[in-house]
LUMLO-496300 format. One line per 4 residues: number of its first residue (from 0); for each residue x, y, z of N, C-alpha, C, O. Coordinates in steps of 0.001 Angstrom, whole numbers. Each point is the difference from the previous one (the first is absolute). Example, Ala and Ser with C-alpha at 12.3 -4.5 7.8 and 13.67 -1.06 7.14 Angstrom:
% residues 2
0 = 13190,-5690,7800,-890,1190,0,900,1200,0,1036,-19,665  -1386,1069,-1385,820,1190,60,-770,1090,730,509,1108,169
//
This chain:
% residues 336
0 = 121014,185415,86634,-316,-1415,-178,1222,-698,-576,550,437,-1010  -118,-1540,1661,1135,-711,-525,-420,-797,-1192,-1192,-241,-191  2137,-180,-623,-278,-840,-1170,-614,-1311,460,-918,-501,-649  1393,-66,1743,-595,-1224,513,-1465,157,299,-834,-781,-458
4 = 525,1813,1245,-1395,192,396,-884,326,-1209,-1143,-449,-79  1686,1239,-866,-766,274,-1201,-407,-1261,-692,-1151,-131,-419  2073,-818,284,-265,-1250,-731,-1038,-842,795,-990,-485,-547  1263,344,1829,-900,-821,848,-1435,547,-35,-965,-744,-177
8 = 856,2075,352,-1341,625,20,-697,-158,-1410,-1196,-273,-95  1980,452,-932,-590,-13,-1349,-558,-1390,-315,-1116,-117,-507  1870,-919,798,-470,-1352,-254,-1217,-351,864,-882,-745,-428  848,1284,1637,-1073,-244,934,-1247,824,-323,-1037,-196,635
12 = 1107,1088,-1579,-1168,812,-379,-144,1252,807,-1030,665,-98  2013,-307,894,-46,1250,736,534,1165,-832,732,-188,-972  -1113,1366,1372,390,1216,-777,1530,247,133,573,-136,1082  34,486,-2169,1398,353,-59,175,1295,-709,-904,431,-716
16 = 2087,246,889,189,1296,-741,140,-279,-1519,-586,712,-815  1343,-1721,454,203,-347,-1407,44,-1504,-110,241,-641,1023  -450,14,-2168,189,-1415,-133,1461,-356,158,843,855,-273  -475,-2079,703,1365,-392,141,668,-52,-1409,-662,-187,-1020
20 = 1973,358,1026,843,-44,-1158,954,-1228,92,966,31,762  -1231,-1073,-1513,774,-1298,95,546,-399,-1389,-342,-1080,-483  1138,1870,-147,620,-475,-1231,929,-1163,209,695,-69,1014  -670,-837,-1950,903,-1152,115,1338,433,-590,69,286,-1196
24 = 984,-228,1984,1348,374,-461,983,-1031,482,48,-378,1171  740,-62,-2142,1063,-980,322,1344,496,-628,881,524,682  -787,-724,-2013,1243,467,-687,121,1539,119,1094,543,154  -2212,109,-228,17,1498,208,588,347,1341,838,897,94
28 = -1245,-1567,917,405,264,1407,1541,-250,122,733,808,570  -296,-1928,-1114,1394,-353,122,877,1021,-747,1030,437,515  -1438,-75,-1695,697,1041,-790,44,1329,707,1041,653,65  -2198,-253,472,-64,1308,679,977,52,1187,642,1018,258
32 = -555,-2147,451,886,-61,1190,1425,-337,-338,842,-54,897  -527,-180,-2189,1372,-290,-364,431,-1380,391,1162,-219,340  -2077,-717,-383,295,-1399,449,-73,-956,-1179,-941,55,-792  1926,-926,676,-25,-1029,-1050,-1222,-871,202,-356,-296,1140
36 = -281,-113,-2183,-1260,-794,195,229,-1359,646,-890,-487,698  2038,-146,-898,247,-1286,667,102,257,1535,-414,-848,791  926,1935,-405,103,323,1430,-1430,359,570,-325,-330,1140  -472,991,-1953,-1361,331,367,-770,-1266,260,-798,-50,936
40 = 1015,-997,-1750,-664,-1289,211,551,-819,1145,-753,-688,689  2051,749,-476,636,-951,856,405,545,1367,217,-791,919  -108,2110,-747,485,637,1196,-1165,817,655,-357,1072,-487  -216,-1599,1585,-1155,711,601,243,1427,331,-894,834,-142
44 = 2111,-519,590,246,1423,374,-48,907,-1210,-411,1155,119  822,-1645,-1290,-3,834,-1228,-1458,237,-474,-385,1116,-351  -384,-2183,358,-1394,147,-434,-743,995,935,-646,943,-458  763,-1187,1759,-701,818,961,346,1451,-102,-851,888,52
48 = 2210,-667,-208,417,1425,-163,-582,632,-1231,-455,1143,48  458,-1869,-1170,-497,600,-1272,-1484,266,104,-456,1064,-420  -326,-2004,972,-1431,204,59,-398,1107,966,-939,749,-268  1657,-637,1408,-339,1092,917,432,1350,-595,-684,1001,215
52 = 1774,-948,-938,440,1257,-609,-1041,458,-1017,-328,1184,-62  -204,-2138,-752,-1021,378,-992,-1300,449,719,-605,1002,-383  193,-1733,1400,-1191,338,732,115,1388,601,-952,780,-52  2075,-471,608,246,1345,605,-4,1095,-1038,-591,1059,210
56 = 1258,-1308,-1349,211,1077,-988,-1177,258,-894,-191,1102,-515  -618,-2169,334,-1133,100,-959,-1379,-119,683,-1011,-175,-680  972,266,1981,-1216,-19,759,-869,-1291,-248,-1221,65,-146  1914,-1211,110,-696,-1282,-57,-601,-304,1353,455,492,1033
60 = -1513,-1335,-1065,-654,-408,1260,322,-1407,372,-577,-516,958  1486,-155,-1677,303,-1363,311,1464,-283,-260,676,747,-708  -186,-1857,1300,1266,-566,-365,-249,-1517,-178,-874,-571,652  1648,-62,-1534,-316,-1405,-284,1303,-777,-351,1013,590,-377
64 = -1083,-1875,511,1166,-849,-231,107,-507,-1447,853,-832,-308  -1714,1332,-564,-23,-499,-1400,1343,269,-714,571,1086,103  -86,-2120,-833,1169,200,-818,47,-976,-1186,357,375,-1118  -718,-1604,1384,0,-1071,-1030,-778,-1165,488,-258,-99,1200
68 = -140,-813,-2087,-911,-1118,407,717,-1253,488,-619,-1060,92  1874,1155,214,784,-1263,237,376,-299,1443,869,-830,267  -1530,1512,662,346,-262,1432,-376,-1421,396,846,-751,485  -2046,391,-676,-391,-1366,404,562,-1015,-954,325,-1113,415
72 = -193,1460,-1711,564,-956,-965,1449,-358,354,430,-1146,-130  302,2164,580,1387,-278,474,-43,-938,1150,868,-870,77  -1820,969,845,-167,-916,1124,-311,-1390,-419,456,-959,622  -1244,823,-1691,-375,-1344,-520,1212,-654,-666,31,-1221,-159
76 = 981,2031,-237,1203,-573,-607,202,445,-1436,934,-478,-643  -1753,1363,106,222,536,-1348,1283,762,-66,283,798,894  516,-1012,-1928,1233,736,-221,-368,1385,-617,-662,66,-1037  1086,986,1667,-287,1372,-432,1235,810,-182,869,2,872
80 = -757,685,-1972,1119,932,-287,-439,1377,375,-1145,401,-210  2126,346,797,-260,1367,380,987,934,-625,1001,349,626  -1254,74,-1858,886,989,-669,155,1268,844,-877,317,804  1965,395,-977,295,1161,790,-1062,1056,-124,-407,566,1014
84 = -64,-271,-2212,-938,1058,-140,-1097,-311,-994,-363,835,-829  -161,-2045,919,-1137,-384,-778,-820,-991,801,391,-400,1097  -1527,6,-1647,-923,-857,728,562,-1370,255,670,-544,-878  -906,-53,2040,390,-1416,226,-750,-874,-984,-1057,375,-507
88 = 1618,-1550,243,-633,-967,-893,389,-1439,387,1073,-263,541  -1984,-626,-842,281,-1383,352,1049,-646,-916,145,393,-1157  571,-1367,1675,988,-690,-791,-543,-1434,-101,286,-813,879  -1037,488,-1893,-659,-1244,-88,-1323,14,799,-471,1057,420
92 = -113,-2254,-221,-1257,-142,685,161,-1056,1103,899,-838,-60  -1756,888,1038,44,-983,1051,-921,-1230,-347,328,-1142,322  -1450,1414,-966,-925,-1049,-423,98,-143,-1528,-762,637,-727  1674,-1448,250,197,-168,-1382,-990,-1031,-631,-324,69,-1186
96 = -120,-989,2004,-980,-960,-433,-1014,-98,1129,332,181,1172  -1561,-469,-1542,-1092,4,1007,281,-985,1134,-543,149,1095  1388,-1158,-1346,331,-970,988,864,626,1095,93,-525,1109  534,1654,-1438,842,695,1011,-780,596,1144,580,368,1022
100 = -1905,-266,-1179,-813,539,1109,113,-787,1266,-109,520,1110  335,-1814,-1317,116,-928,1183,1211,360,853,69,-373,1170  883,1095,-1751,1224,333,748,-111,1395,669,907,427,715  -2026,263,-961,-190,1377,514,-291,-114,1530,-895,-733,421
104 = 1664,1465,369,-161,-2,1453,-110,1404,518,565,920,-591  -1295,-723,1708,-28,1271,650,1372,331,517,567,-758,788  -4,1911,-1227,1368,337,458,146,160,1487,-923,436,687  2041,-776,-214,335,314,1421,302,1465,85,970,462,-602
108 = -1772,294,1334,145,1464,0,1386,405,417,561,911,-607  12,-1516,1581,1317,371,502,1099,-261,-1045,1116,496,157  -1406,-1253,-1203,1019,-224,-1033,-173,834,-1240,770,-125,-952  -1788,984,954,-250,864,-1128,421,1465,268,-725,748,656
112 = 1876,-362,-1160,469,1371,306,-922,1087,-499,-189,1018,665  -393,-1234,-1850,-875,1018,-583,-1243,131,783,-430,1134,213  -203,-2177,244,-1188,134,833,361,647,1354,-759,825,510  1876,-1185,52,442,688,1205,270,1487,-244,-320,850,831
116 = 922,-558,-1999,188,1447,-317,-1269,774,-86,-56,1163,398  -989,-1806,-923,-1267,676,-153,-531,379,1434,-495,1107,216  613,-2012,692,-412,305,1341,830,1109,638,-501,864,721  1839,-936,-1033,914,1034,513,-420,1388,-537,63,996,721
120 = -494,-949,-2004,-402,1278,-554,-1246,545,772,-78,1194,287  -812,-2018,14,-1166,411,793,381,484,1406,-539,983,507  1475,-1699,95,515,408,1291,655,1375,-78,-247,833,872  1063,-567,-1874,644,1271,-146,-1026,1115,-274,106,1080,582
124 = -1083,-1320,-1446,-1038,965,-225,-695,361,1289,-239,1167,311  -75,-2210,427,-797,161,1260,835,813,1017,-551,843,710  1839,-1084,-638,888,721,874,79,1475,-374,-55,878,860  181,-628,-2136,274,1368,-493,-1186,838,-267,20,1199,277
128 = -1078,-1781,-813,-1157,794,-392,-1333,-676,335,-1019,279,-632  1032,-1143,1604,-1154,-787,329,-1248,749,391,-1115,-498,-162  1306,1709,684,-1213,831,372,-254,1087,-1041,-879,840,189  1640,-845,-1288,-144,1028,-986,-638,-493,-1296,-920,622,-531
132 = 1437,-1778,17,-433,-474,-1240,-734,-1366,79,215,-765,940  -1058,478,-1906,-709,-1254,-130,997,-1066,-538,419,79,-1155  -55,-1040,1969,1033,-959,-367,-682,-1215,-632,-884,-602,609  1295,239,-1838,-595,-1026,-784,1054,-1089,-346,983,251,-697
136 = -1247,-1481,1226,758,-1129,-336,-433,-605,-1310,-791,585,-739  1324,-1786,450,-371,-624,-1334,124,-1522,66,842,-560,703  -1726,-78,-1474,100,-1433,-231,-561,-254,-1387,-946,662,-427  1543,-1641,-287,-501,-330,-1312,-1306,-847,121,-138,-861,869
140 = -745,1145,-1738,-1212,-840,-97,289,-1360,-629,1077,-208,-559  -2025,-711,646,291,-1394,-349,344,-152,-1495,926,-736,-338  -1648,1414,-550,324,-254,-1436,1328,688,-384,819,-549,-737  -649,1732,1252,1295,690,-320,1170,-781,519,1006,-134,-697
144 = -1101,-379,1878,1159,-777,519,220,-1286,-779,1137,-363,-302  -2237,-332,-25,142,-1217,-802,658,330,-1412,854,-734,-498  -1297,1846,-79,581,400,-1279,1475,305,118,774,-309,-905  -375,915,2013,1466,256,231,777,-1303,62,1142,-76,-455
148 = -1746,-916,1003,731,-1304,145,-97,-874,-1246,864,-839,-254  -1944,1052,-529,-301,-891,-1106,208,614,-1384,329,-679,-972  -536,2002,931,-65,728,-1284,-1399,190,-403,-838,-881,193  547,2062,-775,-1434,365,-250,-635,-956,-1013,-1124,-448,225
152 = 1778,128,-1294,-599,-795,-1043,-427,-1387,499,-1111,-459,-270  2027,-199,1009,-334,-1314,524,-999,96,1109,-810,-913,164  824,2003,630,-1011,219,998,-1409,25,-601,-922,-615,537  767,1319,-1638,-1331,106,-670,-413,-1385,-516,-1166,-382,102
156 = 2133,-368,-659,-327,-1368,-487,-393,-916,1151,-895,-834,-134  1566,997,1252,-260,-822,1199,-1419,158,525,-593,-945,522  26,2224,-677,-1350,226,440,-989,-868,-734,-1026,-389,558  1333,74,-1838,-805,-922,-757,231,-1430,294,-940,-791,75
160 = 2220,431,98,380,-1429,-66,321,-636,1337,-28,-1226,112  338,2031,927,571,-530,1264,-587,622,1202,724,548,831  -2035,-611,-702,-670,708,1087,447,-534,1362,172,789,929  14,-2049,-786,412,-589,1301,1358,562,389,184,455,1129
164 = 727,-480,-2016,1380,434,354,37,1535,250,734,468,870  -1521,293,-1629,-40,1470,214,-537,300,1424,510,868,708  -1564,-1627,-323,-570,247,1335,953,-453,1058,56,621,1062  710,-1681,-1289,1022,-443,969,1048,1096,191,383,330,1122
168 = 73,231,-2262,976,1067,85,-545,1218,707,706,626,791  -2008,-263,-1075,-601,1132,574,-111,-183,1531,144,972,741  -390,-2173,-276,-58,-218,1441,1279,345,682,-1,604,1073  1114,-987,-1691,1291,304,568,369,1462,-113,614,573,900
172 = -997,26,-2022,278,1452,-176,-811,830,1017,511,978,546  -1740,-1359,-302,-826,694,933,560,-121,1442,44,981,743  366,-2166,-383,538,-149,1353,1253,843,177,183,630,1042  672,-613,-2039,1187,847,116,-368,1497,42,565,757,790
176 = -1502,-345,-1632,-382,1387,3,-570,385,1385,273,1096,490  -1042,-1965,125,-514,308,1380,1122,143,978,-53,877,863  1086,-1713,-958,1135,123,901,675,1360,-167,396,617,989  -263,-150,-2206,636,1260,-332,-877,1161,423,490,999,525
180 = -1789,-1132,-753,-921,1064,432,39,167,1525,105,1112,518  -191,-2212,161,-5,72,1466,1244,662,516,-61,820,916  1194,-1165,-1493,1306,587,482,28,1499,-279,543,765,797  -1119,-338,-1917,17,1450,-342,-976,764,912,321,1101,446
184 = -1457,-1641,-175,-955,662,901,599,102,1406,-118,1035,656  731,-2068,-220,607,-16,1293,1149,1059,72,274,560,1062  360,-316,-2184,1049,1000,-48,-512,1485,-122,767,953,139  -2016,-824,-388,-572,1335,-12,-726,411,-1328,-325,1175,-175
188 = 92,-2062,-682,-725,327,-1243,-1459,286,338,-635,-777,712  102,1888,-1217,-1422,399,147,-838,-685,-1046,-1205,-172,185  1811,-216,-1267,-708,-504,-1135,926,-973,-746,1220,165,17  -1790,-1149,-654,757,-966,-873,-497,119,-1418,-1193,-155,-261
192 = 2098,430,-656,-363,-58,-1424,72,-1408,-453,950,-708,333  -1930,267,-1091,17,-1314,-679,108,253,-1492,-935,503,-623  2039,-843,72,257,208,-1447,-271,-1251,-796,655,-1024,199  -1638,1099,-1122,-348,-1201,-748,-198,428,-1473,-1044,-263,-596
196 = 2038,908,43,-137,591,-1354,-369,-1014,-1049,-738,343,-923  1199,-1555,1004,-275,-999,-1032,-1507,-215,-190,-412,-497,-1048  -369,835,1973,-1455,-196,-68,-653,780,-1179,-1052,-391,-507  1683,1464,103,-578,748,-1125,238,-713,-1320,-530,417,-1030
200 = 1321,-1490,1041,322,-762,-1207,-796,-1288,-151,195,-754,-953  -1080,512,1889,-826,-1210,-85,-1439,379,-106,-342,1165,205  -549,-2130,-527,-1381,296,-170,-666,289,1359,479,-444,1043  -1602,1201,-1077,-760,201,1243,-414,-1326,622,12,-119,1225
204 = -367,-854,-1998,-402,-1252,568,1124,-716,740,-200,-588,1063  1395,656,-1664,1150,-626,725,330,818,1216,419,-578,1002  -582,1923,-1018,276,816,1194,-999,-446,1101,419,-214,1138  -1694,73,-1443,-956,-400,1017,261,-1437,504,-136,-287,1189
208 = 509,-592,-2111,165,-1405,354,1260,-255,871,-45,-747,977  1151,1385,-1362,1272,-286,578,439,1011,1089,579,-392,1012  -847,1635,-1222,710,1027,676,-806,783,1013,500,311,1081  -1731,11,-1407,-805,931,770,-66,-454,1454,277,809,885
212 = -624,-2040,-596,-141,-408,1390,1333,-73,721,63,175,1217  1033,-440,-1987,1328,-51,587,419,1434,477,538,183,1092  -821,829,-1987,245,1376,410,-836,406,1238,487,638,933  -1769,-1046,-981,-866,289,1120,557,-645,1281,-79,598,1073
216 = 630,-1790,-1175,584,-637,1153,1149,834,587,133,95,1220  690,504,-2079,1086,838,468,-537,1313,613,533,516,982  -1584,-14,-1591,-612,1221,517,-545,-290,1408,304,723,948  -1098,-1766,-825,-560,-313,1295,1047,-251,1071,-151,404,1153
220 = 1234,-1094,-1570,1044,-253,960,690,1301,449,284,184,1184  -23,701,-2136,670,1223,336,-934,863,932,468,615,958  -1745,-593,-1262,-955,736,830,-23,-598,1421,-146,728,982  288,-2042,-888,-35,-624,1377,1224,413,804,-3,-114,1225
224 = 1054,594,-1893,1197,468,692,-82,1486,356,885,524,676  -1924,143,-1121,-258,1337,295,566,1011,-1041,82,1197,276  295,-1692,-1446,553,857,-1068,-928,39,-1203,-847,-874,-184  1027,1913,-635,-825,182,-1178,676,-705,-1167,1110,-514,140
228 = -1800,488,-1332,526,-689,-1184,-181,925,-1197,-1022,668,-160  2048,-658,-665,7,676,-1316,123,-1062,-1061,1007,-708,-25  -2002,554,-878,85,-955,-1057,445,613,-1292,-672,877,-543  1776,-1318,54,603,600,-1249,39,-1053,-1113,737,-984,72
232 = -1541,1220,-1083,50,-791,-1221,51,1004,-1172,-1012,597,-366  2203,-430,-205,109,959,-1096,-444,-628,-1324,-131,-1217,-135  -94,2116,-842,-529,-487,-1280,-1516,361,-52,-529,694,868  -100,-1182,-1881,-1416,306,-201,-832,-949,828,-240,-1126,-436
236 = -196,1514,1571,-732,-803,934,-1488,285,11,-697,-358,949  196,1014,-2024,-1405,393,-88,-904,-1181,317,-948,131,775  1235,-1274,-1367,-914,-1174,130,49,-665,1380,-913,-742,362  1964,1004,399,112,-649,1328,-66,970,1149,76,-414,1157
240 = -216,1699,-1439,-38,976,1095,-1086,-273,1022,260,165,1192  -1493,-582,-1590,-1012,-259,1034,460,-1139,920,-243,32,1206  909,-1039,-1789,480,-1093,863,1216,432,857,185,-473,1121  639,1388,-1688,1114,501,834,-584,753,1223,484,-169,1119
244 = -1483,964,-1333,-671,791,1108,-630,-1005,1025,29,234,1208  -588,-1340,-1726,-600,-941,884,922,-829,835,-455,-747,866  1774,857,-1105,996,-652,875,-88,631,1367,375,-630,989  -870,1882,-899,2,719,1240,1256,802,287,134,568,1084
248 = 763,-511,-2008,1202,874,147,-450,1428,194,-993,449,-573  1760,264,1407,-354,1346,354,291,983,-1088,-758,946,-209  1873,-1160,-508,408,838,-1128,108,-851,-1233,730,-990,-12  -1459,1366,-1044,34,-668,-1220,718,819,-1065,-516,1043,-401
252 = 1696,-1473,-80,705,730,-993,-708,-169,-1349,-470,-1089,-328  395,2198,-466,-619,-26,-1317,1046,566,-1008,459,1133,141  -104,-1940,-1139,939,450,-1002,-646,947,-993,-1224,58,-122  2053,674,-575,-532,983,-980,-679,-693,-1195,-748,657,-724
256 = 979,-1944,498,-642,-726,-1022,-1463,-272,228,-725,-420,-902  305,665,2124,-1478,-6,328,-540,1356,-402,434,1026,525  -1341,-1014,-1419,-404,1285,-664,-730,936,922,112,1219,-127  -890,-1799,1092,-892,874,856,-155,-690,1324,-381,-1169,55
260 = 682,1897,1047,-187,-523,1339,-1384,227,537,-395,-608,995  -337,1468,-1636,-1325,495,490,-948,-1176,218,-722,-17,997  701,-941,-1873,-956,-1126,92,363,-948,1138,-852,-786,417  2048,823,92,390,-926,1069,-64,634,1368,45,-727,992
264 = -150,2074,-872,-22,601,1312,-1190,-438,797,164,-231,1198  -1354,94,-1747,-1146,-456,821,136,-1372,600,-741,-348,920  1709,-472,-1439,205,-1338,483,807,-27,1302,21,-1030,675  647,2140,-300,833,68,1170,-763,-173,1253,-1130,471,124
268 = 1748,-1162,839,-594,-99,1380,324,1296,738,661,907,-506  -1165,-882,1716,153,1272,776,1407,389,255,329,1183,85  517,-2181,40,1403,304,358,925,-461,-1090,1067,-550,272  -1478,774,-1539,791,-315,-1180,163,1258,-864,-901,832,-100
272 = 2074,-728,-513,240,1101,-939,728,-537,-1226,631,-1056,42  -733,1797,-1117,787,-272,-1177,1331,783,64,135,942,781  840,-1347,-1611,1252,735,-89,415,33,-1482,137,-1045,-636  58,2247,105,340,81,-1414,-706,1152,-615,-491,865,724
276 = 408,-800,-2079,677,-937,-900,686,803,-1144,-157,-327,-1176  890,1344,1538,696,811,-1039,1041,-882,-702,631,-865,608  -477,1126,-1934,993,-692,-808,1389,414,438,374,1161,-169  420,-2100,740,1317,397,519,977,472,-1099,926,756,295
280 = -1116,-1182,-1527,914,403,-1055,-482,1281,-705,664,1036,31  -1800,-1142,-643,-479,1107,-829,-419,1196,794,85,1120,-504  -528,-1296,1707,-505,1108,825,1123,487,919,387,1165,-89  146,-2013,965,881,453,1029,1422,220,-544,627,1008,325
284 = -110,-1931,-1146,1368,166,-497,41,984,-1159,852,889,-14  -1744,-1022,-953,96,770,-1230,-965,1245,-18,97,854,-881  -958,-791,1810,-995,1072,17,530,1321,434,1194,168,249  -2116,793,-160,277,1322,532,-705,202,1279,-772,-870,404
288 = 992,2018,301,-708,194,1162,-1503,53,-207,-757,-420,875  326,913,-1984,-1441,75,-331,-565,-1365,-201,-1084,-289,508  1779,-587,-1243,-593,-1307,-290,-4,-854,1281,-928,-772,243  2007,931,585,25,-706,1286,-1174,421,868,-703,-850,547
292 = 486,2151,-416,-1062,532,779,-1379,-516,-499,-874,-363,787  732,352,-2103,-1279,-398,-583,-271,-1498,312,-1135,-376,292  2211,-487,-361,-139,-1400,292,-374,-230,1455,-885,-805,288  1529,1482,612,-247,-176,1419,-1444,419,321,-677,-670,780
296 = 217,1745,-1360,-1368,455,232,-1019,-1002,-560,-1025,-262,629  1312,-298,-1818,-867,-942,-612,-113,-1273,890,-1091,-538,191  2210,89,329,-31,-1194,871,-763,262,1282,-685,-890,505  793,2112,36,-704,414,1209,-1493,22,-305,-794,-405,849
300 = 400,844,-1984,-1437,54,-382,-539,-1385,-206,-1084,-320,487  1848,-549,-1229,-513,-1329,-288,-166,-865,1239,-823,-915,10  1605,1197,1048,-132,-789,1220,-914,678,1023,-117,-478,1128  -531,1582,-1504,-861,712,855,702,396,1314,-607,-10,1071
304 = 1891,354,-1183,786,377,1132,496,-1180,818,585,209,1062  -793,-1440,-1512,384,-1180,782,1260,-657,-656,145,-1222,29  724,2020,-594,1202,-494,-635,1312,602,564,168,1217,76  725,-2103,302,1345,455,346,717,462,-1286,-130,-654,-1035
308 = 867,1745,1083,696,489,-1183,1216,-856,-301,942,-84,788  -989,-544,-1947,1090,-882,-421,-112,-231,-1459,-1075,138,-585  2196,-497,-25,-52,-475,-1386,-447,-1446,-46,-153,-646,1036  -57,139,-2246,-430,-1400,-95,1035,-947,398,-323,-1105,438
312 = 1593,1469,-563,1072,-854,418,1226,877,302,-138,1187,297  1307,-1767,-372,1199,706,432,304,1247,-836,-145,-15,-1222  565,1086,1885,488,1194,-658,1326,-330,-650,902,-450,706  -721,640,-1991,1190,-527,-673,1245,728,394,-56,1181,344
316 = 1193,-1858,-383,1290,620,-50,92,936,-1153,-363,-391,-1109  830,1622,1285,43,939,-1094,-1048,1059,192,10,1000,-719  -900,-1172,1644,-942,1070,322,749,1166,593,809,-203,905  -1031,1373,-1354,770,1137,535,-529,415,1391,-1171,-169,342
320 = 2094,707,403,-381,526,1332,-1100,1106,-136,-884,134,847  985,613,-1911,-991,1043,-251,-1392,-648,-194,-970,465,597  856,-1505,-1401,-1300,-661,-152,-497,-636,1246,-1203,25,260  2080,-603,535,-404,-680,1205,-473,1028,1043,-929,-254,766
324 = 1574,1385,-758,-517,1090,872,-1352,508,-466,-861,326,817  670,-258,-2144,-1296,376,-480,-1076,-1008,367,-1147,358,269  1534,-1603,-265,-956,-1088,423,-380,181,1438,-1175,-89,354  2165,346,493,-275,229,1431,-867,1245,170,-927,-6,810
328 = 1212,1070,-1556,-775,1233,166,-1422,-280,-430,-926,486,650  699,-1248,-1718,-1393,-351,-436,-731,-776,1037,-1193,219,211  1910,-1175,484,-647,-791,1020,-446,878,1163,-1080,-178,564  1935,1119,-227,-325,917,1148,-1071,1061,-354,-546,654,889
332 = 264,-499,-2154,-1003,984,-383,-1436,-498,194,-950,780,-48  812,-2072,263,-1350,-601,152,-505,275,1385,757,338,910  -2064,-491,-769,-631,101,1293,-754,-1342,234,-746,-451,-869  940,-145,1989,-607,-1301,288,-1523,160,100,-710,-977,238
//
């Protein structure tokens, strides 16, 4: 069974030999492949090589374009710095005052090198491993993207004080996300990840009021193109997990800060699965083979076998090859 078929069958509820193994690796992948992180972010060939090398060497079942949250933000005009071997970061903000929302425009796709690079990454994955691995593209969710452009503190204040302007910005962000999603699916993405991490920092009421229907709109649109959706909101999402599941996303990521996945498993639809939720630091990076195995088995039990093996978020740089191999071994020890 190929990794691609394993993932497709597992999500669809068909029998597989083992559950899929989809750890989130970014800095770990670049380091393992000997690639500077700025090149991993900015050069499609470097990222694709690193991700495929890790998938091959550690028995992963997916490859993904994940690296940093600034692809669309760069297209909108945010100034971003790319240090040689550390995380990209914004240089200032694009929306400094709420009145700046009126200047926000949907980027011209042909003028955004980073969005074009993301599509190029999908094309390269499709050419090289399209029939082997589950290829996952990416788009930022509405709140996460707004926070990238505005800053998280002012974003939270805007939810209280400037509903009209926030919704105007969200309209533009969603339109651009759809353009990027369509281009990635056309290039060969089997699934689109929607990253909306900022949602764990707002109240459940604000999530329902501002974000839930917007995410569902992206899910429905991606499904209409024939691709699946992975919804990623890291942090403690216990209070909003039922709503995350009700977006209809096929894969729902669950961070380790959620104490128990068992109570959410019955909420899944027929073609939905959870993904997570081992602690990437204390378990995968700092743990032993035994603690890694115990965590993977616990997650498998809590999801009643309907969980993709993954940590709650990114496997940190500094995780040893030995521990990552132990993680892979633990994933392969399960029976679907």
